[in-house]
Residue frames as a rotation matrix with the C-alpha (Angstrom) as fourth column:
UNK 1
-0.974 -0.047 0.221 -120.01
-0.208 -0.200 -0.958 116.02
0.089 -0.979 0.185 -20.80
UNK 2
-0.281 0.912 -0.300 -123.23
0.489 0.405 0.773 114.65
0.826 0.070 -0.559 -19.30
UNK 3
-0.866 0.083 0.492 -125.26
-0.386 -0.738 -0.554 116.98
0.317 -0.670 0.671 -17.10
UNK 4
-0.433 0.769 -0.470 -127.92
0.797 0.570 0.198 115.63
0.420 -0.289 -0.860 -14.76
UNK 5
-0.796 0.257 0.547 -130.51
-0.327 -0.944 -0.032 118.34
0.509 -0.205 0.836 -14.10
UNK 6
-0.559 0.619 -0.551 -132.95
0.810 0.549 -0.205 117.90
0.176 -0.561 -0.809 -11.22
UNK 7
-0.367 0.528 0.766 -135.93
0.064 -0.807 0.587 120.23
0.928 0.264 0.263 -11.33
UNK 8
-0.899 0.098 0.427 -137.78
-0.433 -0.347 -0.832 121.65
0.066 -0.933 0.355 -8.36
UNK 9
-0.657 0.731 0.186 -141.10
0.374 0.530 -0.761 120.62
-0.655 -0.430 -0.621 -6.84
UNK 10
0.357 0.903 0.241 -143.89
0.620 -0.036 -0.784 120.71
-0.699 0.429 -0.572 -9.43
UNK 11
0.361 -0.370 -0.856 -141.50
-0.582 -0.807 0.103 122.14
-0.729 0.461 -0.506 -11.98
UNK 12
0.747 -0.252 0.615 -139.71
0.591 0.675 -0.441 121.15
-0.304 0.693 0.653 -15.19
UNK 13
-0.403 -0.890 -0.212 -136.59
0.483 -0.404 0.777 122.26
-0.777 0.211 0.592 -17.04
UNK 14
0.584 0.617 -0.527 -137.71
-0.084 -0.600 -0.795 125.11
-0.807 0.509 -0.299 -19.29
UNK 15
0.755 -0.241 0.609 -136.68
0.654 0.339 -0.677 125.11
-0.043 0.910 0.413 -22.92
UNK 16
0.753 -0.534 0.386 -134.54
-0.300 -0.799 -0.521 128.31
0.586 0.277 -0.761 -22.62
UNK 17
0.424 -0.611 0.669 -132.62
-0.831 0.031 0.555 126.81
-0.360 -0.791 -0.495 -19.68
UNK 18
0.663 -0.157 0.732 -132.21
0.255 0.967 -0.024 123.50
-0.704 0.202 0.681 -21.51
UNK 19
0.864 -0.329 0.382 -130.66
0.321 -0.225 -0.920 125.38
0.388 0.917 -0.089 -24.45
UNK 20
0.573 -0.669 0.473 -128.22
-0.770 -0.638 0.030 127.08
0.282 -0.381 -0.880 -22.06
UNK 21
0.380 -0.407 0.831 -127.19
-0.542 0.630 0.556 123.76
-0.750 -0.661 0.019 -20.54
UNK 22
0.830 -0.007 0.558 -126.86
0.376 0.746 -0.550 122.06
-0.412 0.666 0.622 -23.94
UNK 23
0.787 -0.614 0.055 -124.05
-0.420 -0.599 -0.681 124.49
0.452 0.513 -0.730 -24.75
UNK 24
0.009 -0.795 0.607 -122.01
-0.998 0.030 0.054 122.58
-0.061 -0.606 -0.793 -22.12
UNK 25
-0.913 -0.396 0.101 -123.05
-0.391 0.918 0.068 119.01
-0.120 0.023 -0.993 -22.85
UNK 26
-0.510 0.733 -0.450 -125.76
0.106 0.573 0.812 116.38
0.854 0.366 -0.370 -23.03
UNK 27
-0.609 0.388 0.692 -128.65
-0.775 -0.477 -0.415 117.16
0.168 -0.789 0.591 -20.67
UNK 28
-0.571 0.496 -0.654 -130.43
0.436 0.859 0.270 114.45
0.695 -0.131 -0.707 -18.75
UNK 29
-0.802 0.379 0.462 -133.51
-0.570 -0.716 -0.402 115.89
0.179 -0.586 0.791 -17.05
UNK 30
-0.792 0.506 -0.342 -135.76
0.492 0.860 0.135 113.23
0.362 -0.061 -0.930 -15.52
UNK 31
-0.124 0.846 0.519 -139.38
-0.412 -0.520 0.748 114.00
0.903 -0.121 0.413 -14.68
UNK 32
-0.839 -0.319 -0.441 -139.52
0.270 0.460 -0.846 113.69
0.472 -0.829 -0.300 -10.89
UNK 33
0.278 0.925 0.260 -142.58
-0.124 -0.234 0.964 113.41
0.953 -0.300 0.049 -8.66
UNK 34
-0.724 -0.665 0.185 -141.15
-0.213 -0.041 -0.976 114.23
0.656 -0.746 -0.112 -5.25
UNK 35
-0.245 0.700 0.670 -144.54
-0.958 -0.282 -0.056 114.21
0.150 -0.656 0.740 -3.53
UNK 36
0.729 0.671 -0.135 -145.42
-0.657 0.741 0.139 110.59
0.194 -0.013 0.981 -4.23
UNK 37
0.654 -0.554 -0.515 -141.95
0.356 0.826 -0.437 109.11
0.668 0.102 0.737 -3.73
UNK 38
0.919 -0.304 0.251 -140.12
-0.380 -0.516 0.767 109.73
-0.104 -0.801 -0.590 -0.43
UNK 39
0.426 -0.783 0.454 -137.23
0.311 0.598 0.738 107.56
-0.850 -0.173 0.498 -1.71
UNK 40
0.999 0.047 0.027 -136.37
0.041 -0.340 -0.940 109.73
-0.035 0.939 -0.341 -4.70
UNK 41
0.378 -0.925 -0.026 -132.71
-0.911 -0.377 0.168 110.21
-0.165 -0.040 -0.985 -3.69
UNK 42
-0.193 -0.409 0.892 -132.20
-0.275 0.895 0.351 106.45
-0.942 -0.177 -0.285 -3.50
UNK 43
0.613 0.501 0.611 -134.04
0.436 0.430 -0.791 106.01
-0.659 0.751 0.045 -6.80
UNK 44
0.913 -0.328 -0.243 -131.88
-0.406 -0.665 -0.627 108.66
0.044 0.671 -0.740 -8.48
UNK 45
-0.001 -0.945 0.326 -128.73
-0.860 0.168 0.482 107.02
-0.511 -0.280 -0.813 -7.08
UNK 46
0.005 0.067 0.998 -129.85
0.104 0.992 -0.067 103.60
-0.995 0.104 -0.002 -8.33
UNK 47
0.854 0.435 0.286 -130.64
0.331 -0.028 -0.943 105.04
-0.403 0.900 -0.167 -11.78
UNK 48
0.913 -0.402 0.068 -127.47
-0.228 -0.641 -0.733 107.10
0.338 0.654 -0.677 -12.30
UNK 49
0.599 -0.739 0.308 -124.60
-0.502 -0.047 0.864 105.72
-0.624 -0.672 -0.399 -10.21
UNK 50
0.014 -0.607 0.795 -123.41
0.446 0.715 0.538 103.50
-0.895 0.347 0.281 -13.08
UNK 51
0.729 0.257 0.634 -123.98
0.684 -0.288 -0.670 106.09
0.010 0.923 -0.386 -15.81
UNK 52
-0.357 -0.913 0.197 -121.44
0.925 -0.375 -0.064 108.56
0.132 0.159 0.978 -17.11
UNK 53
0.804 0.574 0.156 -122.67
0.517 -0.804 0.293 111.69
0.293 -0.155 -0.943 -15.30
UNK 54
-0.193 -0.956 0.220 -120.13
0.706 -0.291 -0.646 114.51
0.682 0.030 0.731 -15.00
UNK 55
-0.983 -0.043 0.180 -122.02
-0.084 -0.762 -0.642 117.19
0.165 -0.646 0.745 -13.06
UNK 56
-0.258 0.936 -0.240 -125.35
0.951 0.289 0.107 117.62
0.169 -0.201 -0.965 -11.29
UNK 57
-0.927 0.120 0.356 -127.43
-0.132 -0.991 -0.011 120.80
0.352 -0.057 0.934 -11.37
UNK 58
-0.347 0.852 -0.392 -130.51
0.870 0.448 0.204 121.19
0.349 -0.270 -0.897 -9.22
UNK 59
-0.692 0.225 0.685 -133.01
-0.232 -0.969 0.084 123.82
0.683 -0.100 0.723 -8.20
UNK 60
-0.009 0.721 0.693 -135.04
-0.942 -0.239 0.236 124.01
0.336 -0.651 0.681 -4.98
UNK 61
0.667 0.262 0.697 -136.18
-0.534 0.821 0.202 120.43
-0.519 -0.507 0.688 -4.16
UNK 62
0.919 -0.392 -0.031 -133.98
0.222 0.583 -0.781 119.28
0.325 0.711 0.623 -7.02
UNK 63
0.196 -0.865 0.461 -131.12
-0.535 -0.488 -0.689 121.17
0.822 -0.112 -0.559 -5.35
UNK 64
0.293 0.008 0.956 -131.73
-0.909 0.312 0.276 119.20
-0.296 -0.950 0.099 -2.17
UNK 65
0.911 0.082 0.404 -131.60
0.011 0.975 -0.223 115.91
-0.412 0.208 0.887 -4.10
UNK 66
0.746 -0.661 0.080 -128.61
0.060 -0.054 -0.997 117.09
0.663 0.748 -0.001 -6.13
UNK 67
0.250 -0.642 0.725 -126.69
-0.903 -0.425 -0.065 118.01
0.350 -0.638 -0.686 -2.97
UNK 68
0.347 -0.044 0.937 -127.05
-0.639 0.720 0.270 114.52
-0.687 -0.692 0.222 -1.52
UNK 69
0.946 0.023 0.324 -126.57
0.209 0.723 -0.659 112.75
-0.249 0.691 0.679 -4.84
UNK 70
0.644 -0.754 0.130 -123.43
-0.307 -0.411 -0.858 114.75
0.701 0.513 -0.496 -5.68
UNK 71
0.069 -0.617 0.784 -121.97
-0.997 -0.074 0.029 113.92
0.040 -0.784 -0.620 -2.25
UNK 72
0.544 0.149 0.826 -122.74
-0.293 0.956 0.021 110.26
-0.786 -0.254 0.563 -2.81
UNK 73
0.888 -0.139 0.438 -121.40
0.448 0.473 -0.759 110.08
-0.101 0.870 0.482 -6.36
UNK 74
0.044 -0.930 -0.366 -118.46
0.604 -0.267 0.751 112.46
-0.796 -0.254 0.550 -5.80
UNK 75
-0.086 0.018 0.996 -119.62
0.963 -0.256 0.087 114.84
0.257 0.966 0.005 -8.53
UNK 76
-0.957 -0.200 -0.208 -119.41
0.236 -0.957 -0.166 118.61
-0.166 -0.208 0.964 -8.76
UNK 77
-0.133 0.989 0.066 -122.72
0.991 0.134 -0.009 120.38
-0.018 0.064 -0.998 -8.42
UNK 78
-0.932 0.076 0.355 -124.46
-0.030 -0.991 0.131 123.67
0.362 0.111 0.926 -9.11
UNK 79
-0.406 0.797 -0.447 -127.40
0.913 0.374 -0.163 124.30
0.037 -0.474 -0.880 -6.78
UNK 80
-0.683 0.317 0.658 -130.01
-0.073 -0.926 0.369 127.04
0.727 0.204 0.656 -7.11
UNK 81
-0.259 0.588 0.766 -131.90
-0.919 -0.394 -0.008 127.84
0.297 -0.706 0.643 -3.88
UNK 82
-0.535 0.025 -0.844 -131.61
-0.034 0.998 0.052 124.25
0.844 0.057 -0.534 -2.67
UNK 83
0.464 0.790 0.401 -134.21
-0.568 -0.082 0.819 123.10
0.680 -0.608 0.410 -0.15
UNK 84
-0.388 -0.747 -0.540 -131.54
-0.025 0.594 -0.804 121.85
0.921 -0.298 -0.249 2.22
UNK 85
-0.943 -0.099 0.319 -132.95
-0.306 -0.124 -0.944 122.93
0.133 -0.987 0.086 5.60
UNK 86
-0.366 0.889 0.276 -136.59
-0.172 0.227 -0.959 122.12
-0.915 -0.398 0.070 4.88
UNK 87
-0.996 -0.006 0.089 -138.72
0.082 0.320 0.944 120.73
-0.034 0.947 -0.319 2.13
UNK 88
-0.571 0.821 -0.029 -142.27
-0.792 -0.541 0.283 122.18
0.217 0.184 0.959 2.50
UNK 89
-0.025 0.565 0.825 -143.56
-0.748 0.537 -0.390 119.11
-0.664 -0.626 0.409 4.33
UNK 90
0.712 0.127 -0.691 -142.60
-0.607 0.606 -0.514 116.86
0.353 0.785 0.508 1.42
UNK 91
0.626 -0.479 0.615 -140.89
-0.339 0.542 0.769 113.81
-0.702 -0.690 0.177 2.87
UNK 92
0.674 -0.541 -0.502 -137.63
-0.396 0.308 -0.865 112.86
0.623 0.782 -0.007 1.23
UNK 93
0.930 -0.329 0.162 -135.51
0.054 0.560 0.827 110.23
-0.363 -0.760 0.539 2.91
UNK 94
0.338 -0.911 -0.236 -131.74
-0.904 -0.244 -0.350 110.68
0.262 0.332 -0.906 2.88
UNK 95
0.861 0.086 -0.502 -130.60
-0.062 0.996 0.065 107.06
0.505 -0.024 0.863 2.63
UNK 96
0.649 -0.630 0.426 -128.10
-0.624 -0.120 0.772 106.09
-0.436 -0.767 -0.471 5.30
UNK 97
0.501 -0.408 0.763 -126.76
0.352 0.902 0.251 103.38
-0.790 0.143 0.596 2.98
UNK 98
0.971 -0.173 0.164 -125.52
0.092 -0.363 -0.927 105.71
0.220 0.916 -0.337 0.24
UNK 99
0.184 -0.971 -0.153 -121.76
0.975 0.200 -0.098 105.82
0.126 -0.131 0.983 -0.17
UNK 100
0.829 -0.043 -0.558 -119.99
0.139 -0.950 0.279 109.00
-0.542 -0.309 -0.781 0.90
UNK 101
-0.090 -0.812 0.576 -117.75
0.983 0.019 0.181 110.35
-0.157 0.583 0.797 -1.89
UNK 102
0.251 0.354 -0.901 -117.98
0.447 -0.868 -0.217 114.04
-0.859 -0.348 -0.376 -1.16
UNK 103
0.825 0.090 0.558 -118.23
0.543 -0.397 -0.740 116.40
0.155 0.914 -0.376 -4.12
UNK 104
-0.227 -0.964 -0.135 -114.97
0.973 -0.230 0.007 118.22
-0.037 -0.130 0.991 -4.77
UNK 105
-0.993 -0.097 -0.059 -116.80
0.092 -0.992 0.091 121.44
-0.068 0.085 0.994 -5.70
UNK 106
-0.093 0.994 0.064 -120.25
0.994 0.096 -0.044 122.92
-0.050 0.059 -0.997 -5.18
UNK 107
-0.960 -0.006 0.281 -121.48
0.048 -0.989 0.142 126.29
0.277 0.150 0.949 -6.36
UNK 108
-0.297 0.874 -0.384 -124.58
0.949 0.227 -0.218 127.31
-0.103 -0.430 -0.897 -4.42
UNK 109
-0.837 0.115 0.535 -126.65
0.113 -0.921 0.374 130.27
0.536 0.373 0.757 -5.61
UNK 110
-0.389 0.682 -0.620 -129.03
0.903 0.149 -0.403 131.71
-0.183 -0.716 -0.674 -3.04
UNK 111
-0.174 0.441 0.880 -131.62
0.474 -0.746 0.467 134.43
0.863 0.498 -0.080 -3.42
UNK 112
-0.968 -0.205 -0.144 -131.62
0.228 -0.482 -0.846 137.14
0.104 -0.852 0.514 -0.76
UNK 113
-0.578 0.815 0.034 -135.28
-0.815 -0.579 0.023 137.81
0.038 -0.014 0.999 -1.66
UNK 114
-0.482 0.373 -0.793 -136.31
-0.113 0.871 0.479 134.15
0.869 0.320 -0.378 -1.50
UNK 115
-0.283 0.482 0.829 -139.18
-0.956 -0.207 -0.206 133.73
0.072 -0.852 0.519 0.98
UNK 116
0.721 0.503 -0.478 -139.71
-0.509 0.851 0.129 130.05
0.471 0.150 0.869 0.08
UNK 117
0.638 -0.641 -0.427 -136.21
0.741 0.661 0.115 128.89
0.209 -0.390 0.897 1.04
UNK 118
0.980 -0.196 0.020 -134.44
-0.192 -0.926 0.325 131.58
-0.046 -0.322 -0.946 3.00
UNK 119
0.428 -0.896 -0.121 -130.75
-0.180 0.047 -0.983 132.08
0.886 0.443 -0.140 2.26
UNK 120
-0.150 -0.517 0.843 -129.89
-0.927 -0.223 -0.302 132.30
0.344 -0.827 -0.445 5.98
UNK 121
0.602 0.432 0.672 -131.52
-0.648 0.756 0.094 128.92
-0.467 -0.491 0.735 6.60
UNK 122
0.927 -0.342 -0.157 -129.41
0.113 0.650 -0.752 127.35
0.359 0.679 0.641 3.85
UNK 123
0.108 -0.935 0.337 -126.30
-0.453 -0.348 -0.821 129.00
0.885 -0.064 -0.461 5.26
UNK 124
0.090 -0.014 0.996 -127.08
-0.987 0.133 0.091 127.65
-0.133 -0.991 -0.002 8.74
UNK 125
0.927 0.266 0.265 -127.60
-0.225 0.958 -0.176 124.17
-0.300 0.103 0.948 7.29
UNK 126
0.690 -0.717 -0.100 -124.30
0.098 0.229 -0.968 124.34
0.717 0.658 0.228 5.39
UNK 127
0.001 -0.683 0.731 -122.47
-0.812 -0.427 -0.397 125.61
0.583 -0.593 -0.555 8.48
UNK 128
0.274 0.197 0.941 -123.72
-0.841 0.524 0.135 122.57
-0.467 -0.829 0.309 10.37
UNK 129
0.681 0.192 0.707 -123.42
-0.023 0.970 -0.241 119.85
-0.732 0.148 0.665 7.72
UNK 130
0.757 -0.451 -0.473 -120.73
-0.602 -0.201 -0.773 120.91
0.253 0.870 -0.424 5.26
UNK 131
0.852 -0.520 0.068 -117.69
0.464 0.808 0.364 118.69
-0.244 -0.278 0.929 4.89
UNK 132
0.462 -0.761 -0.455 -114.02
-0.227 -0.598 0.769 119.55
-0.857 -0.252 -0.449 4.88
UNK 133
-0.428 -0.665 0.611 -113.26
0.412 0.458 0.787 117.95
-0.804 0.589 0.078 1.51
UNK 134
0.219 0.569 0.793 -115.65
0.976 -0.138 -0.170 120.01
0.013 0.811 -0.585 -0.64
UNK 135
-0.909 -0.379 -0.173 -114.84
0.362 -0.924 0.120 123.49
-0.205 0.047 0.978 -1.94
UNK 136
0.120 0.993 -0.014 -118.00
0.932 -0.117 -0.343 125.59
-0.342 0.028 -0.939 -1.63
UNK 137
-0.953 -0.216 0.211 -118.63
0.281 -0.888 0.363 128.69
0.109 0.406 0.907 -3.69
UNK 138
-0.151 0.937 -0.315 -121.70
0.948 0.048 -0.314 130.31
-0.279 -0.346 -0.896 -2.15
UNK 139
-0.906 -0.059 0.420 -123.29
0.251 -0.873 0.418 133.25
0.342 0.484 0.806 -3.92
UNK 140
-0.195 0.874 -0.445 -126.07
0.777 -0.139 -0.614 135.31
-0.599 -0.466 -0.651 -2.39
UNK 141
-0.715 0.028 0.699 -127.75
0.573 -0.550 0.608 137.36
0.401 0.835 0.377 -5.09
UNK 142
-0.869 0.323 -0.374 -129.49
0.117 -0.602 -0.790 140.39
-0.480 -0.731 0.485 -3.54
UNK 143
-0.526 0.686 -0.503 -132.05
-0.835 -0.529 0.151 140.69
-0.163 0.500 0.851 -6.35
UNK 144
-0.684 0.140 -0.716 -132.88
-0.307 0.835 0.457 137.01
0.662 0.533 -0.528 -6.57
UNK 145
0.070 0.757 0.649 -136.11
-0.987 0.147 -0.066 135.47
-0.146 -0.636 0.758 -5.24
UNK 146
0.077 -0.026 0.997 -137.02
-0.302 0.952 0.048 131.78
-0.950 -0.305 0.066 -5.48
UNK 147
0.860 0.242 0.450 -137.57
0.344 0.375 -0.861 131.59
-0.377 0.895 0.239 -9.23
UNK 148
-0.161 -0.980 -0.113 -134.35
0.352 -0.164 0.922 131.72
-0.922 0.109 0.371 -11.26
UNK 149
0.690 0.377 -0.618 -134.62
-0.375 -0.545 -0.750 134.15
-0.620 0.749 -0.235 -14.19
UNK 150
0.885 -0.316 0.341 -133.01
0.465 0.611 -0.641 132.89
-0.006 0.726 0.688 -17.41
UNK 151
0.608 -0.692 0.389 -130.38
-0.274 -0.643 -0.715 135.67
0.745 0.328 -0.580 -17.33
UNK 152
0.270 -0.502 0.822 -129.16
-0.957 -0.047 0.286 134.68
-0.104 -0.864 -0.493 -13.87
UNK 153
0.759 0.050 0.649 -129.32
-0.073 0.997 0.008 131.00
-0.647 -0.053 0.760 -14.75
UNK 154
0.869 -0.440 0.227 -127.17
0.314 0.135 -0.940 131.65
0.383 0.888 0.255 -17.84
UNK 155
0.415 -0.733 0.539 -124.63
-0.637 -0.657 -0.403 133.78
0.649 -0.176 -0.740 -15.94
UNK 156
0.301 -0.264 0.916 -124.26
-0.880 0.293 0.373 131.42
-0.367 -0.919 -0.145 -12.98
UNK 157
0.865 0.032 0.500 -124.13
0.116 0.958 -0.263 128.31
-0.488 0.285 0.825 -15.17
UNK 158
0.766 -0.625 0.152 -121.41
0.040 -0.190 -0.981 129.88
0.642 0.758 -0.120 -17.33
UNK 159
0.224 -0.692 0.686 -119.36
-0.894 -0.427 -0.139 130.76
0.389 -0.582 -0.714 -14.24
UNK 160
0.572 0.060 0.818 -119.79
-0.542 0.776 0.322 127.24
-0.616 -0.628 0.476 -12.85
UNK 161
0.901 -0.212 0.379 -118.48
0.397 0.755 -0.522 125.59
-0.175 0.621 0.764 -16.03
UNK 162
0.586 -0.748 0.312 -115.61
-0.311 -0.562 -0.766 128.12
0.749 0.352 -0.562 -16.28
UNK 163
0.270 -0.467 0.842 -114.47
-0.954 -0.012 0.299 127.13
-0.130 -0.884 -0.449 -12.79
UNK 164
0.707 0.064 0.705 -114.64
-0.146 0.988 0.056 123.47
-0.692 -0.142 0.707 -13.73
UNK 165
0.938 -0.311 0.151 -112.50
0.233 0.245 -0.941 123.97
0.255 0.918 0.302 -16.81
UNK 166
0.524 -0.787 0.326 -109.50
-0.807 -0.581 -0.105 125.24
0.273 -0.208 -0.939 -14.81
């Protein structure tokens, strides 16, 4: 299994989280500069649409990109506090030319304590833009803020891959 991991703004995949993901497959984690490239979603599509990617995992700004990339490539996704409704004044263009192959399954983990990307704003976005062909599993964790502790990352990632194995 090949896992495409998209980190958040000014972030990287930490070594403990990489180890967790490697238990499920090969991890591809590109270094992304969202600030200097408003066409990152198109660039990611161009880079990975012909590669053997099985799932996409993204956090924050990476969750925003993963959401749109998964819906273009038709891949299942796990999103942590995705920046769907807003992106902190960082311009990211959602290409109108991308194919639409909606993901069959998305697990979205939201932090009730997140003040950077509020859970209710993500829920409002999903209510407005979700599609009828994707199964959404939305989890609101009452203790979770914007940063994803390793323990929660491990638990939610394990549950995501268990659902996929059915």
